[in-house]
Backbone as numpy.savetxt, mean C-alpha at the origin, in Angstrom:
# Nx Ny Nz CAx CAy CAz Cx Cy Cz
0.62 -78.14 44.73 -0.22 -76.94 44.73 0.65 -75.69 44.73
1.69 -75.71 45.55 2.61 -74.59 45.61 3.28 -74.34 44.26
3.67 -75.40 43.60 4.30 -75.26 42.28 3.32 -74.68 41.28
2.05 -75.10 41.38 1.03 -74.58 40.47 0.83 -73.09 40.67
0.81 -72.69 41.96 0.63 -71.26 42.23 1.79 -70.42 41.69
2.99 -70.99 41.88 4.14 -70.26 41.35 4.09 -70.15 39.84
3.61 -71.20 39.19 3.51 -71.15 37.72 2.48 -70.13 37.27
1.34 -70.14 37.99 0.29 -69.17 37.65 0.78 -67.74 37.89
1.50 -67.53 38.98 2.02 -66.19 39.26 2.99 -65.74 38.20
3.85 -66.67 37.78 4.81 -66.32 36.73 4.10 -66.00 35.42
3.03 -66.78 35.13 2.27 -66.55 33.90 1.58 -65.19 33.94
0.99 -64.88 35.10 0.31 -63.57 35.22 1.31 -62.44 35.08
2.46 -62.59 35.69 3.50 -61.55 35.59 3.96 -61.39 34.15
4.10 -62.53 33.44 4.52 -62.46 32.05 3.48 -61.77 31.19
2.20 -62.12 31.45 1.11 -61.49 30.68 1.08 -59.98 30.96
1.25 -59.59 32.22 1.25 -58.17 32.56 2.41 -57.44 31.88
3.58 -58.09 31.89 4.74 -57.48 31.24 4.50 -57.29 29.75
3.93 -58.35 29.13 3.64 -58.26 27.69 2.64 -57.14 27.42
1.63 -57.00 28.32 0.63 -55.95 28.13 1.25 -54.57 28.24
2.17 -54.42 29.21 2.84 -53.12 29.36 3.66 -52.79 28.13
4.41 -53.80 27.65 5.23 -53.58 26.46 4.36 -53.24 25.26
3.27 -53.99 25.06 2.36 -53.73 23.93 1.75 -52.34 24.03
1.37 -51.97 25.27 0.80 -50.62 25.44 1.81 -49.55 25.08
3.07 -49.75 25.53 4.11 -48.77 25.18 4.33 -48.70 23.69
4.34 -49.86 23.03 4.52 -49.89 21.57 3.39 -49.16 20.87
2.14 -49.43 21.32 0.99 -48.78 20.71 1.03 -47.27 20.91
1.41 -46.87 22.14 1.49 -45.43 22.40 2.55 -44.78 21.52
3.71 -45.43 21.42 4.77 -44.87 20.58 4.37 -44.82 19.12
3.70 -45.87 18.65 3.26 -45.90 17.24 2.23 -44.81 16.99
1.31 -44.64 17.96 0.29 -43.61 17.78 0.93 -42.22 17.79
1.94 -42.07 18.68 2.64 -40.79 18.73 3.36 -40.51 17.43
3.95 -41.56 16.84 4.64 -41.38 15.57 3.68 -41.11 14.43
2.54 -41.79 14.44 1.57 -41.66 13.35 0.68 -40.44 13.50
0.42 -40.02 14.73 -0.47 -38.89 14.97 0.20 -37.94 15.97
1.14 -37.09 15.51 1.80 -36.15 16.43 0.76 -35.24 17.08
0.96 -34.98 18.35 0.00 -34.13 19.08 0.76 -33.27 20.08
0.08 -32.23 20.56 0.65 -31.35 21.57 -0.45 -30.74 22.41
-0.15 -30.61 23.70 -1.05 -29.91 24.61 -0.67 -28.43 24.74
0.47 -28.10 24.18 0.94 -26.71 24.22 0.40 -25.97 23.00
-0.88 -25.66 23.02 -1.53 -25.03 21.88 -2.55 -24.00 22.38
-2.92 -23.11 21.48 -3.90 -22.07 21.84 -4.60 -21.59 20.57
-5.76 -20.98 20.78 -6.57 -20.47 19.67 -6.11 -19.06 19.33
-6.04 -18.79 18.06 -5.56 -17.48 17.59 -6.42 -17.01 16.42
-6.39 -15.72 16.16 -7.12 -15.14 15.02 -6.34 -13.91 14.57
-6.65 -13.47 13.35 -6.04 -12.23 12.86 -6.65 -11.05 13.61
-5.82 -10.07 13.93 -6.32 -8.89 14.63 -5.93 -7.63 13.85
-6.72 -6.59 14.05 -6.44 -5.29 13.44 -6.44 -4.25 14.56
-5.31 -3.58 14.74 -5.25 -2.48 15.70 -5.82 -1.23 15.03
-6.99 -0.83 15.47 -7.71 0.25 14.80 -7.11 1.61 15.18
-6.38 2.17 14.22 -5.79 3.50 14.39 -6.29 4.40 13.26
-6.72 5.61 13.56 -7.18 6.50 12.49 -6.02 6.95 11.62
-6.34 7.30 10.38 -5.32 7.79 9.46 -5.20 9.31 9.50
-6.15 9.97 10.17 -6.10 11.42 10.36 -6.33 11.72 11.84
-5.84 12.84 12.29 -5.98 13.22 13.69 -7.19 14.12 13.87
-7.75 14.08 15.08 -8.90 14.95 15.37 -9.68 14.46 16.57
-10.65 15.27 16.95 -11.51 14.94 18.09 -12.59 13.95 17.66
-12.79 12.90 18.47 -13.85 11.92 18.19 -15.20 12.55 18.55
-16.08 12.68 17.56 -17.40 13.28 17.80 -18.49 12.22 17.87
-18.21 11.02 17.37 -19.17 9.92 17.44 -18.41 8.62 17.69
-18.88 7.84 18.66 -18.31 6.52 18.93 -19.47 5.53 18.88
-19.46 4.68 17.85 -20.61 3.84 17.56 -20.48 2.42 18.06
-19.43 2.11 18.81 -19.22 0.74 19.27 -18.93 0.73 20.77
-19.06 -0.44 21.35 -18.69 -0.65 22.75 -17.79 -1.87 22.81
-17.16 -2.06 23.96 -16.21 -3.16 24.10 -16.91 -4.51 23.94
-16.26 -5.44 23.23 -16.73 -6.81 22.97 -17.93 -6.86 22.01
-18.23 -5.77 21.33 -19.36 -5.75 20.38 -18.95 -6.41 19.07
-19.90 -7.12 18.46 -19.70 -7.70 17.14 -19.96 -6.62 16.09
-19.06 -6.49 15.11 -19.20 -5.48 14.06 -19.09 -6.15 12.70
-19.62 -5.46 11.68 -19.58 -5.96 10.31 -18.61 -5.14 9.49
-18.15 -5.74 8.41 -17.21 -5.06 7.52 -17.83 -3.77 6.97
-17.03 -2.69 6.92 -17.41 -1.36 6.43 -18.36 -0.62 7.37
-18.65 -1.17 8.51 -19.48 -0.45 9.49 -18.65 0.70 10.08
-19.28 1.89 10.23 -18.59 3.05 10.79 -18.41 2.83 12.29
-17.16 2.77 12.73 -16.86 2.53 14.14 -16.85 3.82 14.95
-16.20 4.84 14.40 -16.22 6.15 15.06 -15.96 7.24 14.02
-16.36 8.45 14.39 -16.27 9.59 13.48 -15.39 10.67 14.09
-14.36 11.08 13.35 -13.51 12.19 13.75 -14.11 13.47 13.20
-14.01 14.55 13.95 -14.58 15.84 13.56 -14.19 16.17 12.12
-15.17 16.23 11.19 -14.83 16.42 9.77 -14.70 17.88 9.37
-15.08 18.84 10.24 -15.14 20.23 9.82 -13.80 20.80 9.36
-12.70 20.60 10.07 -11.43 21.13 9.54 -11.06 20.54 8.19
-11.36 19.28 7.98 -11.02 18.63 6.72 -11.95 19.08 5.59
-13.20 19.41 5.92 -14.11 19.95 4.91 -13.63 21.33 4.46
-13.13 22.14 5.40 -12.60 23.46 5.04 -11.39 23.33 4.13
-10.54 22.33 4.39 -9.39 22.13 3.52 -9.83 21.72 2.11
-10.86 20.91 2.03 -11.40 20.53 0.72 -11.91 21.76 -0.01
-12.68 22.62 0.69 -13.20 23.84 0.06 -12.07 24.75 -0.40
-11.04 24.87 0.42 -9.89 25.71 0.06 -9.19 25.16 -1.17
-8.95 23.86 -1.21 -8.27 23.25 -2.35 -9.12 23.36 -3.62
-10.44 23.21 -3.48 -11.31 23.31 -4.65 -11.33 24.74 -5.20
-11.34 25.75 -4.31 -11.32 27.15 -4.75 -10.01 27.46 -5.48
-8.90 26.97 -4.95 -7.61 27.19 -5.62 -7.59 26.55 -7.00
-8.16 25.37 -7.11 -8.23 24.69 -8.40 -9.08 25.47 -9.39
-10.22 25.97 -8.95 -11.08 26.74 -9.84 -10.39 28.02 -10.30
-9.64 28.68 -9.40 -8.91 29.88 -9.80 -7.87 29.58 -10.88
-7.15 28.49 -10.73 -6.16 28.12 -11.75 -6.82 27.73 -13.06
-7.97 27.07 -13.00 -8.69 26.74 -14.23 -9.11 28.00 -14.97
-9.54 29.04 -14.22 -9.90 30.31 -14.86 -8.67 30.95 -15.49
-7.53 30.92 -14.80 -6.29 31.46 -15.36 -5.91 30.73 -16.64
-6.14 29.43 -16.67 -5.81 28.66 -17.86 -6.66 29.08 -19.04
-7.93 29.35 -18.80 -8.81 29.80 -19.88 -8.32 31.13 -20.45
-7.99 32.09 -19.54 -7.50 33.38 -20.00 -6.17 33.22 -20.72
-5.28 32.41 -20.14 -3.98 32.20 -20.76 -4.08 31.56 -22.13
-5.00 30.63 -22.28 -5.19 29.97 -23.57 -5.68 30.97 -24.62
-6.57 31.87 -24.20 -7.07 32.89 -25.12 -5.95 33.85 -25.54
-5.11 34.23 -24.59 -3.99 35.11 -24.91 -3.02 34.44 -25.86
-2.76 33.19 -25.64 -1.84 32.46 -26.52 -2.41 32.38 -27.93
-3.71 32.17 -28.03 -4.33 32.12 -29.37 -4.19 33.46 -30.08
-4.39 34.57 -29.33 -4.26 35.90 -29.92 -2.82 36.16 -30.33
-1.88 35.80 -29.47 -0.48 36.01 -29.79 -0.04 35.17 -30.98
-0.56 33.97 -31.07 -0.22 33.11 -32.20 -0.75 33.68 -33.50
-1.97 34.23 -33.45 -2.55 34.86 -34.65 -1.71 36.06 -35.08
-1.24 36.86 -34.10 -0.39 38.01 -34.44 0.93 37.57 -35.03
1.50 36.49 -34.51 2.76 36.00 -35.05 2.59 35.49 -36.47
1.47 34.88 -36.76 1.21 34.40 -38.13 1.05 35.57 -39.09
0.37 36.64 -38.62 0.21 37.83 -39.46 1.57 38.47 -39.73
2.40 38.56 -38.68 3.74 39.14 -38.87 4.57 38.29 -39.81
4.42 36.99 -39.76 5.15 36.10 -40.67 4.71 36.31 -42.11
3.43 36.58 -42.32 2.94 36.82 -43.69 3.50 38.13 -44.25
3.79 39.11 -43.39 4.37 40.38 -43.85 5.77 40.16 -44.40
6.46 39.14 -43.93 7.80 38.85 -44.45 7.72 38.51 -45.93
6.74 37.73 -46.31 6.59 37.36 -47.71 6.34 38.58 -48.59
5.51 39.51 -48.12 5.24 40.73 -48.90 6.50 41.58 -49.02
7.27 41.68 -47.93 8.49 42.48 -47.97 9.52 41.84 -48.90
9.61 40.51 -48.90 10.54 39.84 -49.82 10.14 40.08 -51.28
8.85 40.06 -51.56 8.39 40.33 -52.93 8.70 41.76 -53.34
8.54 42.72 -52.43 8.85 44.12 -52.70 10.33 44.31 -52.97
11.17 43.61 -52.18 12.61 43.70 -52.40 13.00 43.08 -53.72
12.40 41.98 -54.08 12.71 41.33 -55.36 12.34 42.24 -56.53
11.20 42.94 -56.43 10.77 43.85 -57.49 11.72 45.03 -57.61
12.12 45.61 -56.45 13.03 46.76 -56.47 14.37 46.36 -57.03
14.86 45.17 -56.67 16.16 44.69 -57.17 16.09 44.48 -58.68
15.00 43.91 -59.16 14.84 43.68 -60.60 14.80 45.00 -61.38
14.11 45.98 -60.83 14.00 47.29 -61.50 15.37 47.96 -61.59
16.14 47.92 -60.49 17.47 48.53 -60.49 18.39 47.83 -61.48
18.33 46.53 -61.53 19.19 45.78 -62.46 18.83 46.07 -63.91
17.58 46.38 -64.15 17.15 46.64 -65.52 17.54 48.07 -65.96
17.52 49.04 -65.04 17.78 50.43 -65.39 19.27 50.74 -65.49
20.09 50.06 -64.67 21.52 50.40 -64.66 22.19 50.24 -66.03
21.94 49.16 -66.83 22.56 49.07 -68.16 22.08 50.16 -69.14
20.88 50.68 -68.90 20.31 51.67 -69.82 20.85 53.07 -69.57
21.47 53.28 -68.40 21.99 54.62 -68.09 23.13 55.00 -69.03
24.04 54.07 -69.36 25.17 54.36 -70.24 24.73 54.67 -71.66
23.60 54.15 -72.07 23.12 54.37 -73.43 22.26 55.63 -73.53
21.95 56.21 -72.38 21.16 57.44 -72.39 19.68 57.22 -72.47
19.24 55.98 -72.28 17.78 55.73 -72.33 17.08 56.13 -71.03
17.84 56.16 -69.92 17.28 56.58 -68.63 18.22 57.59 -68.03
17.65 58.38 -67.13 18.45 59.41 -66.48 19.07 58.84 -65.20
20.11 59.56 -64.72 20.75 59.14 -63.46 19.78 59.25 -62.30
18.86 60.22 -62.41 17.87 60.38 -61.34 16.98 59.15 -61.23
16.59 58.57 -62.35 15.76 57.37 -62.33 16.50 56.18 -61.69
17.80 56.08 -61.99 18.59 54.99 -61.41 18.72 55.17 -59.90
18.93 56.46 -59.49 19.02 56.73 -58.04 17.72 56.39 -57.34
16.61 56.72 -57.98 15.32 56.39 -57.37 15.13 54.87 -57.24
15.57 54.11 -58.25 15.45 52.64 -58.19 16.35 52.08 -57.08
17.59 52.69 -56.96 18.49 52.21 -55.91 17.91 52.51 -54.53
17.30 53.69 -54.36 16.69 54.05 -53.07 15.51 53.13 -52.76
14.76 52.78 -53.80 13.62 51.88 -53.60 14.08 50.50 -53.14
15.22 50.03 -53.67 15.73 48.74 -53.24 16.16 48.77 -51.77
16.87 49.89 -51.42 17.30 50.01 -50.02 16.10 50.05 -49.07
15.06 50.77 -49.48 13.86 50.85 -48.66 13.21 49.47 -48.51
13.20 48.71 -49.60 12.62 47.36 -49.56 13.44 46.46 -48.64
14.78 46.60 -48.65 15.63 45.80 -47.76 15.34 46.12 -46.29
15.21 47.45 -46.02 14.90 47.86 -44.65 13.54 47.31 -44.22
12.59 47.36 -45.13 11.25 46.84 -44.82 11.28 45.35 -44.53
12.10 44.59 -45.29 12.20 43.16 -45.06 12.80 42.87 -43.69
13.85 43.63 -43.33 14.47 43.41 -42.01 13.48 43.73 -40.90
12.72 44.80 -41.07 11.72 45.15 -40.05 10.65 44.06 -39.93
10.23 43.51 -41.05 9.21 42.46 -41.04 9.73 41.21 -40.33
11.00 40.90 -40.59 11.59 39.73 -39.93 11.70 39.96 -38.41
12.13 41.16 -38.01 12.23 41.47 -36.59 10.85 41.42 -35.91
9.86 41.98 -36.61 8.51 41.98 -36.04 7.99 40.56 -35.87
8.25 39.70 -36.86 7.79 38.31 -36.77 8.49 37.57 -35.64
9.82 37.84 -35.48 10.56 37.17 -34.40 10.04 37.62 -33.04
9.79 38.92 -32.90 9.25 39.43 -31.63 7.87 38.85 -31.35
7.07 38.68 -32.38 5.73 38.12 -32.19 5.80 36.66 -31.76
6.76 35.92 -32.34 6.91 34.52 -31.92 7.39 34.42 -30.47
8.34 35.30 -30.11 8.85 35.27 -28.74 7.81 35.72 -27.72
6.86 36.53 -28.18 5.84 37.04 -27.26 4.76 36.01 -26.94
4.76 34.88 -27.70 3.75 33.84 -27.43 4.08 33.18 -26.09
3.21 33.33 -25.15 3.42 32.73 -23.82 3.01 31.26 -23.82
3.45 30.53 -22.79 3.14 29.10 -22.66 2.17 28.89 -21.49
1.27 27.94 -21.66 0.35 27.59 -20.58 0.88 26.43 -19.73
2.11 25.98 -20.01 2.66 24.86 -19.26 2.82 25.14 -17.77
3.29 26.35 -17.36 3.36 26.61 -15.92 2.00 26.51 -15.23
0.97 27.03 -15.88 -0.37 26.94 -15.28 -0.84 25.49 -15.24
-0.51 24.74 -16.30 -0.88 23.32 -16.32 -0.22 22.58 -15.16
1.06 22.88 -14.89 1.76 22.23 -13.78 1.11 22.61 -12.45
0.74 23.89 -12.30 0.07 24.31 -11.08 -1.29 23.63 -10.94
-1.96 23.43 -12.06 -3.25 22.73 -12.04 -3.08 21.30 -11.56
-2.06 20.62 -12.06 -1.82 19.24 -11.62 -1.58 19.19 -10.12
-0.79 20.13 -9.61 -0.55 20.16 -8.18 -1.82 20.46 -7.39
-2.66 21.36 -7.91 -3.91 21.70 -7.22 -4.87 20.52 -7.22
-4.91 19.76 -8.32 -5.78 18.58 -8.35 -5.31 17.54 -7.34
-3.98 17.35 -7.24 -3.46 16.40 -6.25 -3.78 16.86 -4.83
-3.65 18.17 -4.57 -3.96 18.70 -3.24 -5.43 18.48 -2.90
-6.31 18.71 -3.88 -7.73 18.48 -3.65 -8.02 17.01 -3.40
-7.37 16.13 -4.16 -7.60 14.69 -3.97 -7.16 14.26 -2.58
-6.01 14.77 -2.10 -5.55 14.42 -0.76 -6.51 14.97 0.31
-6.99 16.17 0.10 -7.93 16.76 1.06 -9.22 15.95 1.12
-9.72 15.53 -0.05 -10.94 14.72 -0.08 -10.71 13.36 0.57
-9.52 12.79 0.35 -9.20 11.52 0.99 -9.19 11.67 2.51
-8.54 12.71 3.02 -8.50 12.92 4.46 -9.90 13.12 5.03
-10.74 13.84 4.30 -12.12 14.03 4.76 -12.85 12.69 4.82
-12.63 11.85 3.81 -13.27 10.53 3.81 -12.77 9.65 4.95
-11.49 9.81 5.33 -10.91 8.98 6.39 -11.34 9.43 7.79
-12.08 10.52 7.92 -12.57 10.90 9.24 -13.63 9.92 9.73
-14.28 9.21 8.83 -15.21 8.13 9.21 -14.43 6.83 9.18
-14.11 6.29 10.34 -13.28 5.09 10.45 -14.19 3.87 10.40
-13.94 2.98 9.44 -14.80 1.82 9.20 -14.08 0.53 9.57
-14.87 -0.50 9.83 -14.31 -1.80 10.18 -13.76 -2.47 8.93
-12.53 -2.98 8.98 -11.95 -3.63 7.80 -12.50 -5.03 7.54
-13.18 -5.61 8.52 -13.69 -6.98 8.37 -14.77 -7.23 9.41
-15.45 -8.36 9.26 -16.34 -8.81 10.33 -15.50 -9.20 11.53
-15.90 -8.78 12.69 -15.09 -9.11 13.86 -15.73 -8.65 15.15
-14.91 -8.62 16.18 -15.37 -8.25 17.51 -14.41 -7.23 18.11
-14.99 -6.17 18.67 -14.20 -5.11 19.29 -13.68 -5.57 20.64
-12.42 -5.25 20.92 -11.85 -5.58 22.22 -10.86 -4.50 22.63
-10.61 -4.40 23.92 -9.66 -3.43 24.49 -10.05 -2.00 24.19
-11.37 -1.72 24.17 -11.85 -0.35 23.96 -11.80 0.42 25.27
-11.04 1.53 25.29 -10.88 2.31 26.51 -11.00 3.81 26.26
-11.68 4.20 25.18 -11.85 5.62 24.87 -13.34 5.94 24.81
-13.64 7.23 24.83 -15.03 7.69 24.77 -15.11 8.88 23.82
-16.33 9.27 23.49 -16.55 10.43 22.65 -15.89 11.66 23.28
-15.20 12.43 22.46 -14.48 13.60 22.96 -12.99 13.39 23.04
-12.54 12.14 23.00 -11.11 11.83 23.02 -10.46 12.37 21.74
-9.24 12.91 21.86 -8.49 13.36 20.68 -7.69 12.17 20.16
-7.94 11.81 18.92 -7.27 10.66 18.31 -6.12 11.14 17.45
-4.98 10.53 17.65 -3.79 10.84 16.85 -3.63 9.82 15.73
-3.31 10.30 14.55 -3.13 9.40 13.40 -2.04 8.37 13.70
-2.35 7.11 13.43 -1.38 6.04 13.60 -1.33 5.45 15.00
-2.08 5.99 15.96 -2.09 5.47 17.32 -3.37 4.66 17.55
-3.25 3.33 17.80 -4.44 2.48 17.95 -5.29 2.90 19.15
-6.61 2.83 18.95 -7.57 3.14 20.01 -8.18 1.87 20.59
-8.30 0.82 19.78 -8.79 -0.47 20.23 -8.43 -1.50 19.18
-8.85 -2.74 19.41 -8.49 -3.85 18.52 -9.75 -4.55 18.03
-9.69 -5.01 16.79 -10.78 -5.82 16.22 -10.23 -7.21 15.94
-10.90 -8.21 16.50 -10.55 -9.61 16.23 -11.32 -10.07 15.00
-10.61 -10.54 13.99 -11.25 -11.04 12.77 -11.88 -12.40 13.09
-13.20 -12.42 13.22 -13.90 -13.66 13.60 -14.21 -14.55 12.40
-13.74 -14.16 11.22 -13.99 -14.98 10.03 -12.90 -16.02 9.82
-11.76 -15.83 10.44 -10.62 -16.73 10.21 -9.99 -17.08 11.55
-10.33 -18.26 12.07 -9.75 -18.75 13.32 -8.75 -19.85 13.02
-7.70 -19.91 13.82 -6.72 -20.97 13.68 -6.13 -21.30 15.05
-5.47 -22.43 15.11 -4.82 -22.87 16.34 -3.32 -22.93 16.11
-2.57 -22.49 17.11 -1.11 -22.55 17.06 -0.66 -23.60 18.08
0.04 -24.60 17.61 0.56 -25.64 18.50 2.07 -25.72 18.43
2.72 -25.81 19.58 4.18 -25.92 19.62 4.57 -27.39 19.67
5.08 -27.90 18.55 5.44 -29.31 18.42 6.94 -29.50 18.59
7.31 -30.67 19.14 8.72 -31.00 19.26 9.36 -31.10 17.87
10.61 -30.70 17.81 11.28 -30.69 16.50 11.34 -32.08 15.88
11.33 -33.14 16.69 11.35 -34.50 16.15 10.03 -34.85 15.47
8.94 -34.16 15.84 7.63 -34.45 15.23 7.42 -33.71 13.92
8.24 -32.71 13.62 8.01 -31.88 12.44 8.20 -32.65 11.14
9.00 -33.72 11.18 9.25 -34.50 9.96 7.95 -35.09 9.43
7.05 -35.44 10.31 5.79 -36.05 9.89 4.65 -35.08 9.70
4.94 -33.79 9.71 3.89 -32.79 9.56 4.13 -32.01 8.28
3.11 -31.92 7.44 3.20 -31.20 6.18 1.97 -30.30 6.02
2.12 -29.16 5.37 0.95 -28.32 5.07 -0.07 -29.11 4.25
-1.32 -28.93 4.58 -2.39 -29.64 3.89 -2.91 -30.85 4.65
-2.16 -31.33 5.66 -2.64 -32.46 6.46 -3.83 -32.04 7.31
-4.72 -32.98 7.52 -5.87 -32.72 8.37 -5.46 -32.83 9.83
-6.17 -32.11 10.68 -5.86 -32.09 12.10 -7.15 -31.98 12.90
-7.09 -32.41 14.14 -8.20 -32.30 15.07 -7.76 -31.43 16.24
-8.62 -30.48 16.61 -8.31 -29.53 17.68 -9.38 -29.65 18.75
-8.95 -29.66 20.01 -9.86 -29.66 21.15 -9.57 -28.42 21.99
-10.60 -27.69 22.36 -10.42 -26.52 23.21 -10.80 -26.89 24.64
-10.16 -26.26 25.60 -10.38 -26.60 27.00 -11.81 -26.29 27.45
-12.45 -25.30 26.82 -13.81 -24.94 27.23 -14.79 -26.08 26.99
-14.52 -26.91 25.94 -15.39 -28.06 25.65 -14.51 -29.15 25.05
-13.77 -29.88 25.88 -12.77 -30.83 25.37 -13.36 -32.04 24.67
-14.65 -32.29 24.83 -15.24 -33.46 24.18 -15.74 -33.14 22.78
-15.56 -31.90 22.31 -16.03 -31.51 20.98 -14.83 -31.36 20.04
-14.61 -32.30 19.11 -13.47 -32.18 18.19 -13.74 -31.14 17.11
-12.77 -30.30 16.83 -12.85 -29.30 15.77 -11.90 -29.72 14.66
-12.38 -29.62 13.44 -11.58 -30.05 12.29 -10.80 -28.86 11.73
-9.61 -29.19 11.20 -8.79 -28.15 10.61 -7.76 -28.71 9.66
-6.97 -27.82 9.07 -5.93 -28.20 8.10 -4.64 -27.49 8.46
-3.54 -28.22 8.41 -2.23 -27.61 8.68 -1.95 -26.56 7.61
-1.74 -25.34 8.07 -1.48 -24.24 7.14 0.00 -24.02 6.91
0.79 -24.03 7.99 2.22 -23.78 7.84 2.96 -24.21 9.09
4.29 -24.36 8.94 5.16 -24.73 10.04 6.15 -23.60 10.30
6.42 -23.36 11.58 7.38 -22.31 11.92 8.79 -22.71 11.52
9.59 -21.73 11.13 10.95 -22.00 10.65 12.02 -21.41 11.57
11.64 -20.88 12.70 12.67 -20.34 13.57 12.14 -19.95 14.93
12.90 -20.27 15.97 12.62 -19.83 17.33 13.93 -19.38 17.95
13.87 -18.48 18.92 15.09 -18.03 19.57 15.59 -19.08 20.54
16.92 -19.22 20.58 17.51 -20.23 21.45 17.60 -19.75 22.88
17.82 -18.45 23.08 17.92 -17.90 24.42 19.18 -18.29 25.16
20.19 -18.85 24.46 21.41 -19.31 25.12 22.58 -18.37 24.82
22.83 -18.11 23.56 23.97 -17.30 23.18 23.51 -15.92 22.78
24.40 -14.96 22.90 24.13 -13.59 22.49 25.45 -12.97 22.07
25.41 -11.72 21.64 26.60 -11.06 21.12 26.94 -9.86 21.99
28.20 -9.77 22.38 28.70 -8.64 23.16 29.96 -8.11 22.47
29.96 -6.82 22.16 31.16 -6.22 21.56 31.54 -6.84 20.24
30.56 -7.34 19.48 30.84 -7.92 18.18 31.25 -9.37 18.22
31.42 -9.96 19.44 31.81 -11.36 19.55 30.69 -12.17 20.18
30.46 -13.40 19.70 29.40 -14.24 20.29 29.76 -14.67 21.70
28.78 -14.59 22.59 28.99 -15.02 23.97 28.30 -16.36 24.17
29.05 -17.36 24.60 28.52 -18.70 24.83 28.78 -19.07 26.28
27.72 -19.56 26.95 27.86 -19.95 28.35 28.89 -21.07 28.51
29.67 -21.04 29.62 30.70 -22.05 29.88 30.13 -23.23 30.67
28.91 -23.58 30.38 28.28 -24.73 31.03 27.72 -25.63 29.96
27.50 -26.88 30.32 26.96 -27.86 29.38 25.87 -28.64 30.09
24.66 -28.57 29.56 23.54 -29.31 30.13 23.47 -30.67 29.43
23.66 -31.75 30.23 23.68 -33.08 29.63 22.29 -33.57 29.27
21.27 -32.89 29.71 19.91 -33.26 29.34 19.51 -32.48 28.09
19.30 -33.18 27.00 18.95 -32.54 25.73 17.44 -32.36 25.67
17.00 -31.12 25.73 15.57 -30.82 25.63 15.25 -30.43 24.20
14.28 -31.11 23.61 13.92 -30.83 22.22 13.28 -29.45 22.10
13.70 -28.72 21.09 13.07 -27.42 20.81 11.66 -27.64 20.28
10.84 -26.65 20.43 9.46 -26.71 19.93 9.24 -25.60 18.92
8.57 -25.95 17.84 8.31 -25.01 16.76 6.80 -24.88 16.55
6.32 -23.67 16.29 4.88 -23.47 16.12 4.37 -24.03 14.80
3.23 -24.68 14.86 2.53 -25.19 13.68 1.14 -24.55 13.65
0.78 -23.97 12.54 -0.51 -23.28 12.42 -1.54 -24.19 11.75
-2.70 -24.33 12.38 -3.79 -25.16 11.85 -5.01 -24.26 11.65
-5.44 -24.11 10.40 -6.64 -23.32 10.10 -7.87 -24.15 10.41
-8.82 -23.58 11.14 -10.02 -24.30 11.57 -11.13 -24.16 10.54
-11.93 -25.22 10.42 -13.04 -25.25 9.46 -14.33 -24.81 10.15
-14.67 -23.53 10.03 -15.93 -22.99 10.56 -16.20 -23.48 11.99
-15.37 -23.11 12.93 -15.57 -23.56 14.31 -16.76 -22.86 14.95
-17.33 -23.40 16.02 -18.44 -22.75 16.72 -17.99 -21.39 17.28
-18.79 -20.38 17.03 -18.42 -19.02 17.43 -18.29 -18.90 18.94
-19.15 -19.60 19.68 -19.15 -19.46 21.14 -17.89 -20.05 21.78
-17.16 -20.91 21.07 -15.94 -21.51 21.63 -14.68 -20.73 21.27
-14.79 -19.83 20.30 -13.61 -19.17 19.79 -13.29 -17.91 20.60
-12.21 -18.00 21.35 -11.69 -16.86 22.10 -10.18 -16.80 21.90
-9.70 -15.60 21.63 -8.28 -15.42 21.37 -7.45 -15.84 22.58
-6.50 -16.76 22.37 -5.63 -17.21 23.43 -6.14 -18.37 24.24
-7.32 -18.92 23.88 -7.88 -20.06 24.62 -6.98 -21.30 24.48
-6.86 -22.06 25.56 -6.02 -23.27 25.56 -6.61 -24.33 24.64
-5.74 -25.11 24.00 -6.21 -26.12 23.06 -5.23 -27.28 22.99
-5.68 -28.36 22.37 -4.86 -29.53 22.08 -4.97 -29.79 20.59
-3.85 -30.09 19.95 -3.84 -30.36 18.51 -3.30 -31.75 18.26
-4.00 -32.46 17.38 -3.57 -33.81 16.98 -3.54 -33.84 15.46
-2.37 -34.13 14.90 -2.18 -34.15 13.45 -2.49 -35.55 12.93
-3.25 -35.61 11.84 -3.57 -36.89 11.22 -2.59 -37.16 10.07
-2.31 -38.46 9.85 -1.43 -38.82 8.75 -2.19 -39.64 7.70
């Protein structure tokens, strides 16, 4: 009987040992096939709402933790100074447009005068050609006595007068061409005035600050009457359309994780409800926190830790339409990657 009991005890011990070994093997295989981490949290895209123009807040249309829709007006900055700038820029533009009309009319008149002066050159050249021809014809006849010296002198004087007239016509035409003004300076001023007006209108439009996406307001700590500075956030909007989970996985597990793999996420608020998702990306760098640089040289600690702790890298998992009531920024989660 004693021998039988010892045999049964040995058999039970062997079976227990085999069960422990099998359990360890199964756990290791599951860990290899389905990497998981408890070091995870829920995350979403956020927008720090900062106005693009400065001014006093005259309307605040939201409260903390309120759900908002895309393009909804969140708050209104006093538009009156910006409206005055628009009116000023528009008046300046209209004045330059009027100057351009007058300048264009003057240029047309000056161009017409220059064309008329240019036509006088042709008449003066014809007059000179006639006087020259007459003088050339009379000079041979003087020696033969067919014409008098007085007639030749008159022809020579007529030629000189025609030459002077041609020079005057040319000078007048050149002066008329030079007197034609250009509208290019006014055109350049017009371009600048149009740009100034466009910027003023843009600033006026930006006094109404709108939501960039569907989301939820958080960290609101201002009220109507607060002076808002351009570029300084007043509160934050959580984009509730795109939720994802960030899990820090051991570097040894990254080999089996690829973008596009399916994953299951559990949040601590309701751990029995699995949420489906897809691996979006893997982190490519974390700080070591061991070495640093002093005076241009790397500083390395003179100690050696014989326990090798695996680094952890963030893996992003995009969630497939998760329940809105469970999604909170920074909520604890568990991620299990499927293979």
